[in-house]
C-alpha positions in Angstrom: 24.7 41.1 -59.6 28.2 39.9 -59.0 30.5 41.6 -56.6 33.3 43.8 -57.8 35.9 41.1 -56.9 33.9 38.2 -58.2 34.5 36.7 -61.6 32.4 34.1 -63.5 34.0 30.7 -63.5 34.0 28.7 -66.7 36.1 25.8 -65.4 37.1 24.2 -62.1 40.4 23.0 -60.8 40.0 19.8 -59.0 42.7 19.1 -56.4 41.9 15.5 -55.7 44.1 14.1 -52.8 46.5 17.0 -52.5 47.9 15.8 -49.2 49.0 12.5 -50.7 51.0 13.6 -53.7 54.1 11.9 -52.3 52.2 8.6 -52.7 51.0 9.5 -56.2 52.5 6.4 -58.0 51.3 4.0 -55.4 47.7 5.4 -55.3 47.6 5.7 -59.1 48.5 2.1 -59.5 46.0 1.0 -56.8 43.2 2.9 -58.4 44.1 1.7 -61.9 44.3 -2.0 -60.9 41.1 -1.7 -58.9 39.3 -0.1 -61.9 40.5 -2.7 -64.4 39.6 -5.6 -62.0 36.1 -4.0 -61.3 35.3 -3.6 -64.9 36.5 -7.1 -65.8 34.7 -8.9 -63.0 31.4 -7.1 -63.6 31.6 -7.7 -67.3 32.3 -11.3 -66.6 29.2 -11.5 -64.4 27.0 -9.9 -67.1 28.4 -12.3 -69.8 27.8 -15.4 -67.6 24.2 -14.4 -66.7 23.5 -13.6 -70.4 24.9 -16.9 -71.8 24.3 -19.5 -69.1 20.8 -21.1 -69.0 21.1 -22.0 -65.3 21.5 -18.3 -64.4 18.3 -17.2 -66.1 16.5 -16.8 -62.7 15.3 -13.4 -61.4 18.1 -13.0 -58.9 20.8 -13.3 -61.5 18.8 -11.0 -63.9 18.9 -8.3 -61.2 22.6 -9.1 -60.5 23.5 -8.4 -64.1 21.8 -4.9 -64.0 23.5 -4.2 -60.7 26.9 -5.0 -62.3 26.0 -2.6 -65.2 25.3 0.2 -62.7 28.6 -0.6 -60.9 30.5 -0.3 -64.2 28.8 3.0 -65.0 29.3 4.4 -61.5 33.1 3.7 -61.3 33.7 4.7 -65.0 32.1 8.1 -64.5 34.5 8.9 -61.6 37.7 6.8 -61.5 39.3 7.7 -64.9 39.0 11.3 -64.0 40.5 10.5 -60.6 43.5 9.0 -62.4 43.9 12.0 -64.6 43.8 14.4 -61.6 46.1 12.2 -59.5 48.7 11.9 -62.2 48.7 15.7 -63.0 48.5 16.6 -59.3 45.2 18.4 -60.1 43.1 18.8 -63.2 40.6 21.2 -64.8 37.1 20.5 -65.9 34.6 22.8 -67.5 31.4 23.8 -65.6 29.3 21.9 -68.2 31.6 18.9 -67.8 31.3 19.1 -64.0 27.5 19.2 -64.1 27.4 16.3 -66.6 29.6 14.2 -64.4 27.4 15.0 -61.4 24.3 14.0 -63.4 25.6 10.6 -64.6 27.1 9.9 -61.3 23.9 10.7 -59.4 21.8 8.7 -61.9 24.0 5.6 -61.3 23.9 6.0 -57.5 20.1 6.4 -57.5 19.6 3.5 -59.9 21.7 1.3 -57.7 19.6 2.3 -54.7 16.5 1.1 -56.5 18.1 -2.1 -57.8 19.2 -3.0 -54.3 15.7 -2.5 -53.1 14.4 -4.7 -56.0 16.9 -7.4 -55.0 15.7 -7.2 -51.4 12.1 -7.6 -52.6 13.2 -10.6 -54.7 14.8 -12.2 -51.6 11.6 -11.5 -49.6 9.5 -13.4 -52.1 11.9 -16.3 -52.4 12.1 -16.8 -48.6 8.7 -15.7 -47.3 6.6 -16.8 -50.2 8.6 -19.6 -51.9 5.5 -21.4 -53.4 4.3 -18.2 -55.1 7.8 -16.9 -56.0 7.9 -18.1 -59.7 4.3 -17.0 -60.3 4.8 -13.5 -58.9 8.3 -12.8 -60.1 7.7 -13.6 -63.7 9.4 -12.0 -66.7 7.0 -9.1 -67.0 7.5 -8.1 -63.4 11.3 -8.4 -63.7 11.4 -6.2 -66.7 9.1 -3.6 -65.0 11.2 -3.5 -61.9 14.4 -3.0 -63.8 12.9 -0.4 -66.2 11.4 1.6 -63.4 14.7 1.5 -61.5 16.6 3.0 -64.4 13.9 5.4 -65.3 13.4 6.8 -61.8 17.2 7.1 -61.3 17.4 9.2 -64.5 14.3 11.4 -63.9 14.8 12.1 -60.2 18.4 13.2 -60.7 17.5 15.2 -63.7 15.0 17.2 -61.5 18.0 18.2 -59.4 20.5 18.8 -62.3 18.4 21.2 -64.3 18.4 24.0 -61.6 22.1 23.3 -60.9 22.8 24.0 -64.6 21.2 27.4 -64.3 23.5 28.5 -61.4 26.3 31.0 -61.8 29.7 30.0 -60.4 32.2 32.6 -59.1 35.9 32.5 -58.3 38.0 31.1 -56.8 37.5 28.0 -59.0 39.5 25.5 -56.9 37.6 22.5 -55.6 39.2 20.4 -52.9 37.6 17.2 -54.1 38.3 14.4 -56.6 35.0 14.8 -58.6 32.2 17.3 -59.1 29.9 16.4 -56.2 26.9 18.3 -55.1 28.2 20.1 -52.0 31.5 21.3 -53.6 29.6 22.7 -56.6 27.1 24.6 -54.5 29.9 25.9 -52.3 31.3 27.7 -55.4 28.0 29.1 -56.6 27.3 32.9 -56.3 23.5 32.2 -56.9 20.9 31.5 -54.2 21.2 27.8 -53.5 18.6 27.6 -50.7 16.0 26.0 -53.0 18.5 23.4 -54.2 19.4 22.5 -50.6 15.7 21.9 -49.9 15.3 20.0 -53.1 18.1 17.6 -52.5 16.7 16.9 -49.0 13.2 16.2 -50.4 14.6 14.0 -53.2 16.6 12.0 -50.6 13.4 10.5 -49.4 12.4 8.6 -52.6 16.0 7.9 -53.6 17.6 6.8 -50.3 15.4 7.0 -47.1 12.3 5.3 -48.3 14.2 2.4 -50.1 16.4 2.0 -47.0 13.4 1.8 -44.7 11.8 -0.6 -47.1 14.9 -2.8 -47.0 15.0 -2.8 -43.2 11.3 -3.6 -42.8 11.6 -6.3 -45.4 14.6 -7.9 -43.7 12.7 -8.0 -40.4 10.0 -10.0 -42.1 12.7 -12.2 -43.7 14.4 -12.9 -40.4 11.1 -13.7 -38.7 10.4 -16.2 -41.5 13.9 -17.7 -41.2 13.5 -18.2 -37.4 10.3 -20.3 -38.1 12.2 -22.7 -40.4 12.4 -26.0 -38.4 15.8 -27.3 -39.6 19.1 -25.7 -38.8 20.4 -26.4 -42.3 17.4 -24.6 -43.8 17.8 -21.6 -41.6 21.5 -21.3 -42.4 20.9 -21.7 -46.2 18.1 -19.0 -46.1 20.2 -16.7 -44.0 23.3 -17.0 -46.3 21.2 -15.9 -49.3 20.5 -12.5 -47.8 23.2 -11.7 -45.2 25.7 -10.4 -47.8 23.0 -8.3 -49.4 22.0 -6.8 -46.0 25.7 -5.9 -45.3 26.0 -4.1 -48.7 22.7 -2.3 -48.2 23.6 -0.9 -44.8 27.1 0.2 -46.0 25.8 1.7 -49.2 22.8 3.5 -47.8 24.7 4.5 -44.7 27.4 6.4 -46.5 24.8 8.1 -48.8 22.8 9.3 -45.8 25.8 10.5 -43.9 27.2 12.5 -46.9 24.0 13.9 -48.6 21.4 14.0 -45.9 23.0 14.7 -42.5 24.3 18.3 -42.6 28.1 18.5 -42.8 30.6 21.2 -42.0 33.3 22.4 -44.2 36.1 20.6 -42.3 34.4 17.3 -43.0 35.3 17.3 -46.7 38.3 14.9 -46.1 36.0 12.5 -44.2 33.5 12.7 -47.1 36.3 11.8 -49.6 36.9 8.6 -47.7 33.2 7.8 -47.4 32.7 8.6 -51.1 35.5 6.3 -52.1 33.8 3.6 -50.1 30.7 3.4 -52.3 32.3 4.8 -55.6 35.2 2.4 -55.7 34.6 -0.1 -52.9 31.0 -1.1 -53.7 31.5 -1.8 -57.4 34.6 -3.9 -56.6 33.1 -6.0 -53.8 29.5 -6.4 -55.2 30.3 -9.1 -57.7 32.5 -10.9 -55.0 29.8 -10.8 -52.4 26.8 -11.5 -54.6 28.2 -13.6 -57.4 31.7 -15.1 -57.1 30.8 -16.7 -53.7 27.7 -18.3 -55.3 27.9 -21.9 -56.3 25.9 -21.6 -59.5 28.0 -18.6 -60.7 31.1 -20.7 -59.8 29.8 -23.7 -61.7 28.9 -21.5 -64.8 32.4 -20.0 -64.7 34.1 -23.4 -64.5 32.0 -24.6 -67.4 33.0 -21.7 -69.6 36.6 -22.1 -68.6 36.5 -25.8 -69.4 34.9 -25.0 -72.8 37.7 -22.6 -73.6 40.3 -25.0 -72.5 38.9 -27.8 -74.6 38.6 -25.5 -77.6 42.2 -24.4 -77.2 43.5 -28.0 -77.0 41.4 -28.9 -80.0 42.9 -26.1 -82.0 46.4 -27.1 -80.9 45.7 -30.7 -81.9 45.0 -29.6 -85.4 
């Protein structure tokens, strides 16, 4: 039963970054440029991997799927941030909020699994180089990617179904820039104790177990690298996985801080910054860290650019 002064909420008012309205135009431009650049770079990576024969190795196959999750992750959130920021607040229906949370959580979980798959790929390449091509064949690649997407969808759906059955009461103001788990539960007038336990339990297969797998795997990788006799070989092996380890620690670290470690109400502003780190920062820097610094990606990009240049000069010559 609802209290006498409680009313059922059918839509939420998202405040976004209410303390930064005086910087609205600057922040709007920054988010818009970052969004456009992120989409463009990740689409470029997918196109290069799909069309270049020299990039048909397992590592680049996983990179293409990681770029796809980055595109989905930032697209589910940033356009709505721009709308809220420009209007100094924006409304969203309860169903729209829950849908946004589901697609966002699905992208985050899938990216967790893909980062783990990429870690396993580096482990095989460095620790078992002679068996790498035999183990990481096309069938295993497809299975790893399919299971990453499937687990990301199913595990988050297990959480979203009970959230969709909650009742939400006024006030309907959410001091956040998207419909995240904690702000939604804060506005529910139903019993959410089961959901809090459920999100903690689901954090193990989604974040904690993959994170621990990554750490243990990298210990094995580093021990193998230290046994490489040549300095050049050690440097080359370390360079192939150091960037991935940095992203893994940053990505999983922010997820664990926000969703697993208990937070108080006054930490919402800190959570905003941490959320932006993996919602906006990770999709923007992933292709730079993983791909644009890679010589083979650079060579494929120069080849495509040269092809377009020659084609343009040929057309002008006619």
